[in-house]
Backbone as numpy.savetxt, mean C-alpha at the origin, in Angstrom:
# Nx Ny Nz CAx CAy CAz Cx Cy Cz
-34.50 -43.28 6.75 -34.82 -42.31 5.73 -34.04 -42.65 4.47
-34.56 -42.17 3.36 -33.97 -42.56 2.09 -32.83 -41.63 1.70
-32.10 -42.05 0.70 -31.01 -41.23 0.18 -31.54 -39.93 -0.40
-32.75 -39.98 -0.93 -33.33 -38.77 -1.51 -33.46 -37.67 -0.46
-33.88 -38.04 0.74 -34.02 -37.06 1.82 -32.67 -36.40 2.11
-31.62 -37.20 2.21 -30.31 -36.66 2.52 -29.78 -35.78 1.38
-30.01 -36.22 0.14 -29.58 -35.42 -1.00 -30.29 -34.07 -1.03
-31.63 -34.07 -0.81 -32.38 -32.82 -0.81 -31.93 -31.90 0.33
-31.69 -32.48 1.46 -31.25 -31.70 2.62 -29.87 -31.10 2.34
-28.99 -31.89 1.75 -27.65 -31.42 1.43 -27.70 -30.30 0.40
-28.54 -30.43 -0.62 -28.65 -29.39 -1.64 -29.26 -28.11 -1.08
-30.21 -28.23 -0.18 -30.90 -27.06 0.36 -30.06 -26.33 1.40
-29.40 -27.05 2.27 -28.69 -26.40 3.38 -27.19 -26.57 3.34
-26.69 -27.47 2.51 -25.26 -27.74 2.47 -24.83 -28.76 3.50
-25.78 -29.29 4.27 -25.46 -30.26 5.31 -26.64 -31.20 5.50
-26.38 -32.40 5.91 -27.43 -33.37 6.20 -27.00 -34.18 7.41
-27.94 -34.76 8.15 -27.57 -35.59 9.31 -26.64 -36.72 8.88
-25.63 -36.95 9.67 -24.66 -37.99 9.38 -23.42 -37.46 8.69
-23.48 -36.24 8.20 -22.29 -35.64 7.57 -21.41 -35.04 8.65
-20.13 -34.88 8.39 -19.25 -34.27 9.37 -19.69 -32.83 9.69
-19.45 -32.41 10.92 -19.84 -31.06 11.35 -19.12 -29.97 10.56
-17.98 -30.33 9.98 -17.22 -29.36 9.20 -18.07 -28.75 8.09
-18.89 -29.57 7.45 -19.70 -29.09 6.35 -20.87 -28.22 6.83
-21.23 -28.35 8.07 -22.38 -27.60 8.60 -22.07 -26.11 8.67
-20.84 -25.76 8.98 -20.49 -24.37 9.21 -19.71 -23.77 8.05
-19.76 -24.38 6.90 -19.05 -23.85 5.74 -19.71 -22.59 5.24
-18.90 -21.71 4.74 -19.41 -20.45 4.21 -20.14 -20.70 2.89
-21.25 -20.06 2.73 -22.01 -20.20 1.50 -21.30 -19.47 0.38
-21.41 -19.98 -0.82 -20.80 -19.33 -1.98 -21.59 -18.08 -2.33
-20.86 -17.10 -2.80 -21.50 -15.88 -3.27 -22.20 -16.20 -4.59
-23.17 -15.36 -4.93 -23.83 -15.58 -6.20 -22.83 -15.37 -7.33
-23.00 -16.10 -8.37 -22.04 -16.04 -9.48 -22.26 -14.78 -10.31
-21.21 -14.39 -10.96 -21.27 -13.23 -11.84 -21.79 -13.68 -13.21
-22.76 -12.98 -13.70 -23.20 -13.20 -15.07 -22.64 -12.08 -15.93
-22.72 -12.25 -17.23 -22.22 -11.20 -18.12 -22.99 -9.89 -17.92
-24.28 -10.00 -17.62 -25.09 -8.81 -17.41 -24.67 -8.06 -16.14
-24.44 -8.81 -15.04 -24.05 -8.13 -13.80 -22.64 -7.56 -13.91
-21.76 -8.23 -14.64 -20.42 -7.69 -14.86 -20.50 -6.37 -15.61
-21.31 -6.34 -16.69 -21.44 -5.13 -17.48 -22.12 -4.03 -16.67
-23.07 -4.41 -15.82 -23.75 -3.43 -14.97 -22.76 -2.80 -13.99
-21.89 -3.60 -13.40 -20.88 -3.08 -12.47 -19.92 -2.14 -13.21
-19.52 -2.52 -14.40 -18.59 -1.68 -15.18 -19.26 -0.36 -15.54
-20.52 -0.42 -15.98 -21.24 0.80 -16.35 -21.43 1.72 -15.15
-21.79 1.15 -14.00 -21.99 1.96 -12.80 -20.68 2.64 -12.40
-19.57 1.93 -12.53 -18.28 2.49 -12.14 -17.86 3.61 -13.08
-18.06 3.41 -14.38 -17.65 4.41 -15.37 -18.50 5.68 -15.22
-19.79 5.53 -14.89 -20.68 6.68 -14.71 -20.24 7.58 -13.55
-19.61 7.00 -12.55 -19.21 7.75 -11.36 -17.96 8.60 -11.57
-17.27 8.44 -12.70 -16.03 9.18 -12.97 -15.06 9.05 -11.80
-14.61 7.87 -11.56 -13.75 7.57 -10.41 -12.39 8.23 -10.53
-11.88 8.67 -9.38 -10.53 9.20 -9.27 -9.78 8.32 -8.28
-8.45 8.43 -8.21 -7.73 7.60 -7.24 -8.17 7.84 -5.79
-8.68 9.03 -5.49 -9.09 9.33 -4.12 -10.41 8.68 -3.73
-11.37 8.59 -4.68 -12.68 8.07 -4.32 -12.99 6.70 -4.92
-12.06 6.07 -5.57 -12.28 4.81 -6.25 -12.74 3.71 -5.30
-12.12 3.61 -4.14 -12.46 2.54 -3.19 -13.89 2.69 -2.68
-14.34 3.93 -2.43 -15.70 4.15 -1.94 -16.73 3.79 -3.00
-16.43 4.13 -4.25 -17.34 3.81 -5.35 -17.47 2.30 -5.50
-16.37 1.59 -5.41 -16.40 0.12 -5.52 -17.22 -0.47 -4.38
-17.08 0.06 -3.17 -17.84 -0.45 -2.02 -19.34 -0.23 -2.23
-19.72 0.94 -2.76 -21.13 1.23 -3.01 -21.71 0.29 -4.07
-20.96 0.08 -5.14 -21.41 -0.81 -6.21 -21.57 -2.23 -5.69
-20.61 -2.67 -4.87 -20.67 -4.03 -4.31 -21.91 -4.19 -3.44
-22.23 -3.17 -2.67 -23.41 -3.24 -1.80 -24.69 -3.30 -2.64
-24.75 -2.51 -3.70 -25.94 -2.50 -4.55 -26.14 -3.82 -5.29
-25.04 -4.45 -5.69 -25.14 -5.70 -6.44 -25.15 -6.94 -5.55
-24.91 -6.77 -4.26 -24.89 -7.92 -3.36 -23.64 -8.76 -3.52
-22.53 -8.13 -3.86 -21.26 -8.82 -4.04 -20.24 -8.25 -3.06
-19.06 -8.81 -3.06 -17.99 -8.30 -2.21 -17.23 -7.21 -2.96
-16.66 -6.23 -2.24 -15.86 -5.21 -2.92 -14.68 -5.79 -3.69
-14.05 -6.83 -3.16 -12.93 -7.45 -3.87 -13.37 -8.08 -5.18
-14.56 -8.67 -5.19 -15.07 -9.25 -6.42 -15.35 -8.19 -7.47
-15.95 -7.07 -7.04 -16.22 -5.97 -7.96 -14.91 -5.40 -8.48
-13.94 -5.22 -7.60 -12.64 -4.68 -8.00 -11.97 -5.59 -9.02
-12.10 -6.90 -8.83 -11.51 -7.86 -9.76 -12.14 -7.72 -11.15
-13.47 -7.59 -11.19 -14.17 -7.44 -12.47 -13.74 -6.15 -13.16
-13.65 -5.07 -12.40 -13.27 -3.77 -12.98 -11.82 -3.79 -13.47
-10.96 -4.47 -12.74 -9.55 -4.54 -13.14 -9.41 -5.35 -14.43
-10.12 -6.46 -14.51 -10.07 -7.27 -15.73 -10.62 -6.51 -16.93
-11.60 -5.63 -16.69 -12.17 -4.83 -17.77 -11.27 -3.66 -18.14
-10.32 -3.34 -17.28 -9.37 -2.26 -17.56 -9.90 -0.88 -17.25
-10.91 -0.77 -16.39 -11.47 0.54 -16.07 -11.19 0.97 -14.63
-10.65 0.08 -13.80 -10.42 0.41 -12.39 -9.30 1.42 -12.26
-9.55 2.48 -11.48 -8.54 3.51 -11.24 -7.88 3.17 -9.91
-6.62 2.80 -9.99 -5.88 2.37 -8.81 -5.38 3.57 -8.02
-5.43 3.46 -6.72 -4.93 4.53 -5.87 -3.41 4.52 -5.92
-2.83 5.70 -6.12 -1.37 5.79 -6.20 -0.79 5.70 -4.80
0.24 4.88 -4.60 0.83 4.75 -3.28 1.56 6.02 -2.88
1.60 6.27 -1.58 2.30 7.45 -1.06 3.79 7.30 -1.27
4.46 8.42 -1.46 5.91 8.39 -1.65 6.58 7.93 -0.37
7.59 7.12 -0.51 8.30 6.62 0.66 9.20 7.71 1.22
9.32 7.69 2.54 10.19 8.66 3.20 11.64 8.31 2.91
12.47 9.34 2.80 13.89 9.12 2.51 14.58 8.56 3.73
15.00 7.97 4.27 15.54 7.45 5.51 16.58 8.33 6.14
16.43 9.64 6.04 17.35 10.55 6.70 18.59 10.84 5.89
18.60 10.60 4.63 19.77 10.84 3.79 19.99 12.33 3.62
21.22 12.77 3.67 21.50 14.20 3.59 21.72 14.66 2.17
22.14 13.82 1.29 22.36 14.27 -0.08 22.14 13.18 -1.09
21.96 11.98 -0.67 21.74 10.89 -1.58 23.03 10.23 -2.04
24.18 10.88 -1.89 25.44 10.27 -2.30 26.16 9.78 -1.07
26.88 8.72 -1.23 27.58 8.11 -0.10 28.97 8.72 0.01
29.29 9.20 1.20 30.59 9.82 1.47 31.21 9.10 2.66
32.49 8.85 2.59 33.14 8.17 3.70 33.22 9.10 4.91
33.42 8.51 6.07 33.48 9.27 7.31 34.64 10.25 7.28
35.78 9.80 6.82 36.97 10.66 6.79 36.77 11.85 5.85
36.15 11.59 4.68 35.89 12.68 3.75 34.92 13.69 4.33
33.89 13.19 5.02 32.91 14.09 5.63 33.56 14.93 6.73
34.44 14.32 7.51 35.13 15.07 8.57 36.10 16.09 7.97
36.76 15.75 6.88 37.64 16.71 6.20 36.84 17.88 5.65
35.66 17.59 5.08 34.81 18.66 4.56 34.35 19.58 5.67
34.03 19.01 6.84 33.63 19.83 7.98 34.78 20.69 8.46
35.95 20.11 8.53 37.12 20.88 8.97 37.39 22.03 8.01
37.31 21.80 6.72 37.56 22.87 5.76 36.45 23.93 5.83
35.21 23.53 6.08 34.12 24.49 6.21 34.32 25.37 7.43
34.76 24.78 8.53 35.00 25.57 9.75 36.16 26.53 9.53
37.24 26.06 8.90 38.39 26.94 8.66 38.04 28.03 7.63
37.19 27.73 6.65 36.74 28.75 5.69 35.91 29.82 6.39
35.23 29.46 7.46 34.43 30.42 8.21 35.32 31.29 9.10
36.60 30.97 9.18 37.53 31.77 9.96 37.68 31.34 11.40
37.36 30.11 11.68 37.47 29.62 13.05 38.49 28.47 13.11
38.94 28.20 14.32 39.93 27.14 14.53 39.21 25.80 14.69
39.75 24.76 14.06 39.15 23.43 14.09 39.68 22.67 15.28
38.78 22.09 16.10 39.17 21.22 17.21 39.04 19.79 16.70
40.15 19.21 16.26 40.13 17.89 15.61 39.66 16.78 16.55
39.83 16.93 17.86 39.38 15.88 18.78 37.85 15.77 18.78
37.16 16.90 18.57 35.70 16.87 18.52 35.22 16.38 17.16
35.85 16.86 16.09 35.45 16.49 14.74 35.63 14.99 14.52
36.67 14.41 15.07 36.93 12.98 14.89 35.90 12.10 15.59
35.20 12.63 16.58 34.19 11.85 17.31 32.84 11.84 16.59
32.66 12.72 15.59 31.40 12.78 14.87 31.26 11.62 13.89
30.03 11.21 13.67 29.78 10.21 12.63 29.88 10.88 11.27
29.91 10.07 10.24 30.00 10.62 8.89 28.79 11.47 8.52
27.59 11.01 8.89 26.37 11.77 8.58 26.35 13.09 9.34
26.74 13.05 10.60 26.75 14.28 11.39 27.76 15.27 10.83
28.94 14.79 10.48 29.97 15.67 9.93 29.50 16.27 8.61
28.87 15.46 7.77 28.37 15.96 6.49 27.27 17.00 6.70
26.37 16.73 7.66 25.29 17.66 7.95 25.84 19.01 8.41
26.76 18.99 9.36 27.32 20.25 9.87 28.13 20.97 8.80
28.83 20.23 7.95 29.59 20.86 6.86 28.66 21.58 5.90
27.56 20.93 5.53 26.58 21.55 4.65 25.94 22.78 5.30
25.65 22.67 6.58 25.05 23.77 7.33 25.99 24.99 7.39
27.24 24.73 7.70 28.21 25.82 7.81 28.46 26.46 6.44
28.52 25.65 5.39 28.71 26.18 4.05 27.54 27.07 3.62
26.31 26.68 3.98 25.15 27.51 3.67 25.19 28.83 4.42
25.60 28.78 5.66 25.71 30.01 6.46 26.78 30.93 5.90
27.88 30.37 5.43 28.98 31.17 4.89 28.63 31.84 3.57
27.68 31.31 2.83 27.34 31.87 1.52 26.62 33.16 1.61
């Protein structure tokens, strides 16, 4: 067979006999974006009045209508400056009791003074076994109760 046959086969299917099998199973390229389809995607997105809560669903619908991937549509919208990004959730505080760092000895002293202010006797052998966070937590708790 001639080279023309192989060239036509390669252009039509992306593979021709004699080529490595790797090329046979390659993913086909998506259709290219034209200026008209880009503007159409932008117009469709703006018409929907997107909010951070529904932005992803709108992008998926537009991608399905245009025959593109959601990531491609999102890229076009981001470059145009109209994409409404979903705000990330606030991170959990990792168990911090006040946000300020207090040494273990200071926290235990604060607990001892809170217990004595409440009118009770401090058992130093128990207070010394507490961690700094635990001592600070109990000191804050006792102070709130005393108020």
